[in-house]
VEXVO-954518 format. One line per field, with one value per residue (C-alpha): residue number from 1; x, y, z; residue in three letters. Coordinates in nm, 4 decimals. Each point is the difference from the previous one (the first is absolute). Example, Ala and Ser with C-alpha at 12.3 -4.5 7.8 and 13.67 -1.06 7.14 Angstrom:
REM VEXVO-954518
resi (1 2)
c1 (1.2300 0.1370)
c2 (-0.4500 0.3440)
c3 (0.7800 -0.0660)
resn (ALA SER)
This chain:
REM VEXVO-954518
resi (1 2 3 4 5 6 7 8 9 10 11 12 13 14 15 16 17 18 19 20 21 22 23 24 25 26 27 28 29 30 31 32 33 34 35 36 37 38 39 40 41 42 43 44 45 46 47 48 49 50 51 52 53 54 55 56 57 58 59 60 61 62 63 64 65 66 67 68 69 70 71 72 73 74 75 76 77 78 79 80 81 82 83 84 85 86 87 88 89 90 91 92 93 94 95 96 97 98 99 100 101 102 103 104 105 106 107 108 109 110 111 112 113 114 115 116 117 118 119 120 121 122 123 124 125 126 127 128 129 130 131 132 133 134 135 136 137 138 139 140 141 142 143 144 145 146 147 148 149 150 151 152 153 154 155 156 157 158 159 160 161 162 163 164 165 166 167 168 169 170 171 172 173 174 175 176 177 178 179 180 181 182 183 184 185 186 187 188 189 190 191 192 193 194 195 196 197 198 199 200 201 202 203 204 205 206 207 208 209 210 211 212 213 214 215 216 217 218 219 220 221 222 223 224 225 226 227 228 229 230 231 232 233 234 235 236 237 238 239 240 241 242 243 244 245 246 247 248 249 250 251 252 253 254 255 256 257 258 259 260 261 262 263 264 265 266 267 268 269 270 271 272 273 274 275 276 277 278 279 280 281 282 283 284 285 286 287 288 289 290 291 292 293 294 295 296 297)
c1 (-1.6660 0.0888 0.2460 -0.2515 -0.2113 0.3163 0.0294 -0.3453 0.0660 0.2810 -0.2057 -0.2467 0.2693 0.1747 -0.3255 -0.0893 0.3124 0.0039 -0.3671 0.1725 0.2879 -0.2550 -0.0994 0.3081 -0.0614 -0.3008 0.2214 0.2599 -0.1675 -0.1509 0.3574 0.1824 -0.3652 0.1239 0.3746 0.1491 0.2092 0.1234 0.2666 -0.1302 -0.3363 0.2044 0.2123 -0.3242 -0.1502 0.2948 0.0905 -0.3582 -0.0720 0.3267 -0.1026 -0.3480 0.1939 0.2251 -0.2496 -0.2015 0.2671 0.0186 -0.3396 0.0067 0.1225 0.3026 0.0735 0.3478 0.1941 0.3003 0.1978 0.2933 0.3071 -0.0094 -0.4385 0.0748 0.2472 -0.2883 -0.2653 0.2429 0.0348 -0.4377 -0.0158 0.2176 -0.2124 -0.2986 0.0931 0.1396 -0.3594 -0.2108 0.2840 0.0335 -0.3772 -0.0785 0.2566 -0.0971 -0.3405 0.1910 0.1471 -0.3150 -0.3969 -0.0739 -0.2452 0.3165 0.2165 -0.1891 -0.0873 0.3959 0.0377 -0.2246 0.1595 0.1952 -0.1747 0.2129 0.3196 -0.0547 -0.0678 0.3042 0.2310 -0.1434 0.0576 0.3427 0.1736 -0.2396 -0.0431 -0.3471 -0.2257 -0.3352 -0.3021 -0.2402 -0.2799 0.2448 0.1332 -0.3572 -0.0909 0.3221 -0.1202 -0.3430 0.1391 0.2174 -0.2617 -0.2707 0.2227 0.0921 -0.3649 -0.0092 0.2120 -0.1777 0.2887 -0.0133 0.3353 0.3427 0.2848 0.3026 0.2942 0.1132 -0.3609 -0.0111 0.2741 -0.0847 -0.2869 0.0932 0.2939 -0.2368 -0.1730 0.3234 0.1141 -0.3131 0.0227 0.3702 -0.2104 -0.2431 0.2206 0.2750 -0.2972 -0.1181 0.3376 0.1057 0.0592 -0.1735 -0.3160 0.0875 -0.0796 -0.3372 -0.1754 -0.0384 0.3598 0.0910 -0.2026 0.1387 0.3668 -0.0671 -0.2571 0.2755 0.2975 -0.1376 -0.1288 0.3496 0.1337 -0.3066 0.0773 0.3919 -0.0836 -0.2434 0.2315 0.2955 -0.2050 -0.1813 -0.3080 -0.1433 -0.2999 -0.1431 -0.1997 -0.3832 -0.3310 -0.2084 -0.1544 0.3604 0.0850 -0.3227 0.0512 0.3595 -0.1176 -0.2901 0.2604 0.1996 -0.3021 -0.1387 0.2753 0.3026 -0.1308 -0.3035 0.1073 0.3702 -0.0923 -0.2320 0.2199 0.3015 -0.2396 -0.1731 0.3556 0.1567 -0.3411 -0.0840 0.3051 0.2073 -0.1715 -0.3729 0.0561 0.1326 -0.3198 -0.2446 0.0892 -0.1073 -0.3065 0.1899 -0.0578 -0.3776 -0.0650 0.1293 -0.2188 -0.3050 0.0972 0.0218 -0.3292 -0.1894 0.1955 0.0925 -0.2596 0.2190 -0.1782 0.1053 0.0529 -0.0854 0.3704 0.0689 -0.2861 0.1514 0.3760 -0.1925 -0.1511 0.3429 0.1668 -0.2961 -0.0014 0.3638 -0.0972 -0.2599 0.2292 0.2642 -0.2266 -0.1299 0.1718 0.2362 -0.1060 0.3224 -0.0569 -0.0421 0.2519 -0.0629 0.0841)
c2 (3.0783 -0.0047 -0.2846 -0.2064 0.0742 -0.0605 -0.3288 -0.1254 0.1116 -0.2304 -0.3227 0.0679 -0.0107 -0.3038 -0.1820 0.0791 -0.1265 -0.2872 -0.0778 0.0338 -0.1930 -0.3158 -0.0067 -0.1761 -0.3154 -0.0074 0.1306 -0.1848 -0.3430 0.1260 0.1210 -0.3809 -0.1799 0.1910 -0.1013 0.2414 -0.0553 0.1817 0.1392 0.1325 0.1450 0.1804 0.1320 0.0567 0.2067 0.2505 0.0278 0.0795 0.1996 0.2100 0.0933 0.1256 0.1904 0.1724 0.1069 0.1104 0.2110 0.1904 0.1149 0.1174 0.3774 0.0288 -0.3250 -0.1623 -0.3471 0.1671 -0.0625 0.0818 -0.2984 0.0437 -0.0672 -0.2487 -0.2176 0.0277 -0.1582 -0.2631 -0.0839 0.0109 -0.2272 -0.3015 -0.0870 0.0743 -0.2224 -0.2869 0.0059 -0.1607 -0.2429 -0.1808 -0.0020 -0.1230 -0.2374 -0.1432 -0.1234 -0.3048 -0.0982 0.0432 0.1018 0.3504 0.0319 -0.0675 0.2308 0.2844 0.0024 -0.0800 0.3262 0.1933 -0.0196 0.2569 0.2919 -0.1617 0.0078 0.3604 0.0819 -0.2015 0.1995 0.3202 -0.1038 -0.1614 0.2342 0.3378 0.0103 0.0304 -0.0348 -0.1704 0.0318 -0.2589 0.0430 -0.0512 -0.3561 -0.1247 0.0738 -0.1352 -0.3101 0.0290 -0.0028 -0.3021 -0.2098 0.1353 -0.1149 -0.3378 -0.0917 0.1154 -0.2912 -0.3094 -0.3310 -0.1238 -0.1296 -0.1110 0.1413 0.0987 0.2033 0.1489 0.1584 0.0914 0.2023 0.1815 0.0901 0.1374 0.1311 0.2161 0.1198 0.1545 0.1508 0.1895 0.1096 0.1340 0.1527 0.1811 0.1357 0.1231 0.1835 0.1470 0.1603 0.0393 0.3545 -0.0696 0.0922 0.3187 -0.1029 -0.0027 -0.3132 -0.1391 0.0809 -0.1867 -0.2815 0.0453 -0.0794 -0.2864 -0.1823 0.0525 -0.1063 -0.2956 -0.0927 -0.0141 -0.1913 -0.2486 -0.0235 -0.0845 -0.2715 -0.1806 0.0554 -0.1481 -0.2766 -0.0812 0.0599 0.3230 -0.1326 0.2660 -0.2212 0.0410 0.0376 0.3058 -0.0710 -0.0509 0.3221 0.1783 -0.1385 0.0950 0.3606 -0.0276 -0.0867 0.3047 0.2538 -0.1767 -0.0719 0.2712 0.2536 0.0838 -0.1940 0.0542 0.3750 0.0048 -0.2533 0.2485 0.3500 -0.2402 -0.0674 0.3405 0.1159 -0.2462 -0.1451 -0.3988 -0.1658 0.1146 -0.0495 -0.3477 -0.1090 0.1536 -0.1849 -0.3445 0.1180 -0.1434 -0.3628 0.0807 0.0925 -0.2891 -0.1758 0.1696 -0.0088 -0.3863 -0.0274 0.2504 -0.0869 -0.4076 -0.0657 -0.1084 -0.0467 0.2188 -0.2493 0.1075 0.0304 0.2533 0.2277 0.0257 0.0994 0.2592 0.1259 0.0053 0.1903 0.2409 0.0631 0.0902 0.2589 0.1867 -0.0092 0.1827 0.2478 0.0707 0.3175 -0.1129 0.2377 0.2277 -0.0115 0.3001 0.1797 0.0877 0.3401)
c3 (2.9611 -0.3261 0.0676 0.1009 -0.3251 -0.2154 0.2012 -0.0824 -0.3485 0.0009 0.1202 -0.2841 -0.2282 0.1316 0.0534 -0.3577 -0.1275 0.1583 -0.1271 -0.3658 0.1179 0.0801 -0.3674 -0.0767 0.0632 -0.2106 -0.3086 0.0753 -0.0402 -0.3480 -0.1173 0.1482 -0.1649 -0.3721 0.0205 0.2434 0.3075 0.3375 -0.1264 -0.3033 0.1638 0.2525 -0.2923 -0.2126 0.2858 0.0725 -0.3554 -0.1434 0.3056 -0.0264 -0.3859 0.1081 0.2715 -0.2142 -0.2529 0.2955 0.1314 -0.3087 -0.0319 0.3666 0.0086 0.2120 0.0730 -0.2359 0.0387 0.0082 0.3448 0.1698 0.0292 0.3361 -0.0168 -0.2863 0.2656 0.3043 -0.2303 -0.1044 0.3460 0.0428 -0.3404 0.1044 0.2809 -0.1620 -0.3298 0.2517 0.1679 -0.2944 -0.1234 0.3693 0.0439 -0.3252 0.0089 0.3268 -0.1561 -0.1435 0.3073 0.2356 -0.1102 -0.0038 0.3075 0.2050 -0.2129 0.0554 0.3407 0.0859 -0.2343 0.1663 0.3112 -0.0772 0.1634 0.2824 -0.1529 -0.0541 0.3788 0.0859 -0.2621 0.1361 0.3417 -0.0461 -0.2507 0.0056 0.3816 -0.0517 0.3307 -0.1026 0.2092 0.1942 -0.2981 -0.2838 0.1492 0.0668 -0.3511 -0.1148 0.2243 -0.1465 -0.3901 0.0118 0.2120 -0.2598 -0.3077 0.2063 0.0029 -0.3990 -0.0886 -0.0750 -0.0377 -0.3213 -0.1381 0.0940 0.2307 -0.0842 0.1931 -0.3300 -0.0748 0.3504 0.0072 -0.3611 0.1153 0.3119 -0.1507 -0.2416 0.3157 0.1486 -0.3426 -0.0144 0.3210 -0.0554 -0.3244 0.2189 0.2469 -0.2349 -0.1794 0.2965 0.0750 -0.3476 -0.0844 -0.3636 0.1739 -0.1454 -0.3391 -0.1628 0.0699 -0.3511 -0.0724 0.2851 -0.0973 -0.3808 0.1162 0.2484 -0.2627 -0.2409 0.1977 0.1099 -0.3421 -0.0873 0.2564 -0.0188 -0.3801 0.0797 0.2486 -0.2078 -0.3111 0.1683 0.1568 -0.3435 0.1858 -0.2222 -0.1945 -0.2139 -0.2556 0.1117 -0.1576 0.0249 0.3101 0.1918 -0.1339 0.1364 0.3157 0.0383 -0.1462 0.2752 0.2798 -0.1133 0.0219 0.3273 0.2145 -0.1089 -0.1802 0.2471 0.3129 0.0118 -0.0348 0.2709 0.2398 -0.0380 0.0838 0.3059 0.1531 0.0150 0.1309 0.2596 0.0954 -0.0865 0.2566 -0.0380 -0.3636 0.0169 0.2576 -0.2136 -0.3254 0.1490 -0.2144 -0.2661 0.0710 0.1120 -0.3342 -0.1620 0.1988 -0.0719 -0.3685 0.0543 0.1754 -0.2538 -0.3597 0.0800 0.2317 0.2536 0.3317 0.3600 0.2797 0.3324 0.0933 -0.3092 0.0857 0.3687 -0.1745 -0.2216 0.3380 0.1406 -0.2116 -0.0250 0.3490 -0.0028 -0.2729 0.1965 0.3310 -0.2048 -0.1368 0.3164 0.1453 0.3284 0.2715 0.1395 0.4289 0.1352 0.1250 0.4082 0.0813)
resn (MET MET ARG ASN ILE GLN LYS GLN ILE GLY VAL ILE TYR VAL ILE LEU SER ALA ILE LEU PHE GLY THR MET PRO LEU LEU ALA ARG ILE ALA TYR ALA HIS GLY SER ASN ALA TYR ALA VAL ALA PHE GLY ARG PHE PHE PHE GLY SER ILE VAL LEU GLY VAL VAL THR LEU LEU VAL PRO ASP CYS THR VAL LYS ILE SER LYS SER GLN PHE LEU THR LEU VAL LYS LEU SER VAL PRO TYR ALA LEU MET PRO ILE LEU LEU TYR VAL SER TYR THR TYR ILE ASP SER GLY MET ALA THR THR LEU HIS PHE THR TYR PRO ILE ALA VAL MET LEU ILE MET VAL VAL PHE CYS LYS THR ARG LEU ASP ALA LYS GLN ILE VAL CYS ALA VAL LEU CYS VAL GLY GLY MET ALA LEU LEU TYR THR PRO ASN GLY GLN MET SER ALA ARG GLY ILE LEU LEU ALA VAL GLY SER GLY ILE VAL TYR ALA VAL TYR ILE VAL LEU LEU GLY ARG SER PRO ALA LYS ARG LEU HIS SER LEU VAL LEU ALA PHE TRP VAL SER LEU LEU SER ALA ILE GLU ILE GLY LEU ILE ALA LEU PHE SER GLY ASN LEU VAL LEU HIS LEU ASP ALA ALA GLY TRP ALA ALA GLU ILE GLY MET ALA LEU PHE ALA THR VAL PHE ALA LEU VAL LEU PHE GLN LYS GLY VAL PHE LEU CYS GLY GLU VAL LYS ALA SER LEU PHE SER THR PHE GLU PRO LEU THR GLY ILE LEU ILE GLY ALA ILE VAL PHE HIS GLU VAL LEU SER VAL LYS GLU MET ILE GLY MET ILE GLY ILE LEU THR ALA ALA VAL LEU LEU VAL ILE PRO THR LYS LYS ALA LYS SER ILE PRO)
């Protein structure tokens, strides 16, 4: 009974994190309009987020950023795929339109399932498979063709989803779950910022000359998509599991679409509405407990 309650709490954490992650396109659009680029947005998000998380850990009793050597190595392994994911996704926008890139990226629940089955020998139930089909089908309906096709862009977007799936599986099975959630988020953010910063610096893509609005957008991304969303997502994965967490993450593009409709007055098509219904149906099915068959005496 207690385990079921923990799973439901984990689901709530993941949904809240997905909604917060869903604010990124809006804030990124503002940052781009004021002089930023994909590398700078990703770097700023993690850099400012790690600063805030570091300050918060100092204020929380019995919470310290000090970790052992083995824990540091574990966190480095977690940070590498987490840092690569936004770079691959954001760069794919230069080759294919963002709608297709986002759709391809959000096939990562399938990648999570395949990794769990092939490498972790996890058995999936019929309900999870049905929900995965609904999520992928819903994401496909949310995509509206509006741009060029590029094999490189497609590979980058799919690669971002695969890399994120690797991060989710590593996180769910990592001994780092014993760390305080704030400490875990701090180190993943700090290490990701360092890794992205080095890549951007050596590739000549690190842009730091932004106006006040650009910096405000990046700080907003740090607060919403790193400090709050990252902590919630990590706690959610530990409580409800890798597969469920990846499926409920599809609330992120739903949030982006709703923001587009409310803020930018974008009109939702019937196809997009059906896609949203498909994803929400999968979410409802996942939270409904599966009745166990009664044993015959």
